[in-house]
C-alpha positions as CSV (number, residue, x, y, z in Angstrom):
1,X,0.8,13.1,-9.7
2,X,1.9,13.4,-6.0
3,X,2.3,10.2,-3.7
4,X,-0.6,11.6,-1.4
5,X,-2.7,12.2,-4.5
6,X,-2.1,8.4,-5.7
7,X,-2.9,7.0,-2.3
8,X,-6.1,9.3,-1.7
9,X,-7.4,8.5,-5.2
10,X,-6.9,4.4,-4.6
11,X,-8.3,4.7,-1.1
12,X,-11.1,6.9,-2.7
13,X,-11.8,3.5,-5.2
14,X,-11.4,0.8,-2.7
15,X,-13.5,2.4,-0.5
16,X,-16.4,2.1,-3.3
17,X,-15.7,-1.0,-4.0
18,X,-16.1,-2.1,-0.3
19,X,-12.4,-2.1,0.7
20,X,-12.0,-1.0,4.3
21,X,-8.6,0.5,4.5
22,X,-6.8,2.4,7.0
23,X,-3.1,4.7,7.0
24,X,-0.7,2.2,8.4
25,X,1.4,4.2,11.1
26,X,4.1,2.0,13.6
27,X,5.4,4.6,16.2
28,X,8.0,2.0,16.8
29,X,9.2,1.0,13.5
30,X,9.8,2.8,10.5
31,X,9.5,1.9,6.9
32,X,5.9,0.3,7.0
33,X,4.2,0.6,4.0
34,X,1.2,3.2,3.9
35,X,-1.8,1.8,4.0
36,X,-3.7,-1.5,5.0
37,X,-6.8,-2.4,3.0
38,X,-9.1,-5.3,3.7
39,X,-11.9,-7.0,2.0
40,X,-13.4,-10.6,2.2
41,X,-10.5,-12.3,4.5
42,X,-7.9,-10.5,2.2
43,X,-5.3,-8.2,3.5
44,X,-3.5,-6.4,1.3
45,X,-0.7,-3.7,2.4
46,X,0.2,-0.8,0.0
47,X,3.6,1.7,-0.3
48,X,2.3,4.5,-2.2
49,X,5.3,6.5,-4.5
50,X,5.5,9.1,-6.6
51,X,5.7,8.1,-10.5
52,X,9.1,6.4,-11.1
53,X,10.2,6.5,-7.2
54,X,11.4,3.7,-5.5
55,X,11.2,2.5,-1.7
56,X,14.1,3.2,0.6
57,X,16.3,0.5,1.7
58,X,15.0,0.4,4.8
59,X,11.0,0.4,3.6
60,X,12.7,-2.2,1.3
61,X,13.6,-4.5,4.2
62,X,10.5,-4.1,6.4
63,X,8.4,-5.5,3.0
64,X,10.9,-8.4,2.4
65,X,10.3,-9.1,6.1
66,X,6.5,-8.8,5.6
67,X,6.4,-11.0,2.8
68,X,8.7,-13.7,4.4
69,X,5.8,-13.8,7.0
70,X,3.2,-14.5,4.8
71,X,2.0,-10.7,3.7
72,X,0.7,-9.3,0.7
73,X,2.8,-6.4,-0.2
74,X,2.9,-3.9,-3.2
75,X,4.4,-0.9,-4.1
76,X,2.4,1.3,-6.4
77,X,3.2,4.5,-8.0
78,X,0.3,5.2,-10.2
79,X,-3.6,5.0,-9.3
80,X,-4.0,2.3,-12.0
81,X,-0.9,0.0,-10.0
82,X,-2.8,0.9,-6.7
83,X,-6.3,-0.4,-8.3
84,X,-4.3,-3.4,-9.8
85,X,-3.1,-4.8,-6.8
86,X,-6.3,-4.6,-5.2
87,X,-7.6,-6.5,-8.3
88,X,-10.1,-3.7,-9.3
């Protein structure tokens, strides 16, 4: 399954469960996670990957900084992993 298919399917499922989701694009900062999910005060960032793929060194660096700042950040390479990150 392609990364974009996993992202699209998780986003669809999340929406059905009341999650608000936006594509996360930061023109001034490469390496940010793909999507932001929000529900009931919880904010979750997810970097989607094709099965078995890992984040780049830059993505790891940015996500580590986000976690250090108190953010919830996940890397998901399956629909099941994305749903699990959102407690679905």
